[in-house]
C-alpha positions, 0 to 999 in steps of 0.5 A: 527421245522426247522433244521439248518445245517452248522458249528457253530462259535466255530467250524470255530474258531477252524479251523482258529486256527489250520491253524494258528498253521500249518502256524507258523510251516511251514513258518520258515522252508520255509524261511530257505529253501530259504536261503539254496537255495540262499547259494547253488546258491552262491557257484555254481555261484562262481564255474562258475566264477572260470571256467570263470576266467580260460578261460579268463586267458588262452584266452583273458587275456594274462595270467591275470584275469578279475577284478578291480586291486585296491580296493574292489572286485566289478562287473566290472570284471563280466561285462568283463566276460559277454562281452565274454559270459563266465558268464550270464547277471544276474551274470554280474549285481553283484546280483543273488539269494539274493547274491552280487558278486564281483571280484578283480584281481592282474596283473602278475609281474616278481615276482608273477603270476596273481591271483584273488579273488571273494566274495559272500555276502548276500544282506540282512544279520541278522547282517550286513544287513540294518535292516534285521532279521533272517526272511528276510535275503537272506543268513547267510554265506559269501563265497569267492574263489581265484585263486586255486578254493577253496571256503571259507566261513565265518558264522560270518563276511564278507570276505573283500578282498584277505587277507582272510587267516588272518581272523580266521572266514574263513574256506574252504568249505568241498564239 
């Protein structure tokens, strides 16, 4: 009689099922880690933008900040900061690590000092993205920063403009 060595079909199927179960547990955790890394990168980028704005105001800006002076925050001011090497070219495009960035500025006047407002929104969001799901979302939180340097977050809605104080879903980041 000839002896046969190897695995049976049942044994191979059991191994495949075990690998599938492990993958089903690990992949959501991996995606959640990626979202957390994107959100941390967005916060760091807003801090870098704040530093760049302070440098711009005290040197080239003649007391004013870089950024579009009417309308919603956009990447125009980021491009200005990039030409002076205050932010990198990736940030100047307005998109980095799954987030879009924009800044707007208010020019100084006799009655008010200059100010700016910066926002970071996920490229794909489970509620506000075009067909995005929790799995494909690049982030779940919206961030903003203003002249004072305090970073604010909203987990429920985009922070549309510098009138964030009227938005009850916005709170300061505690770190």
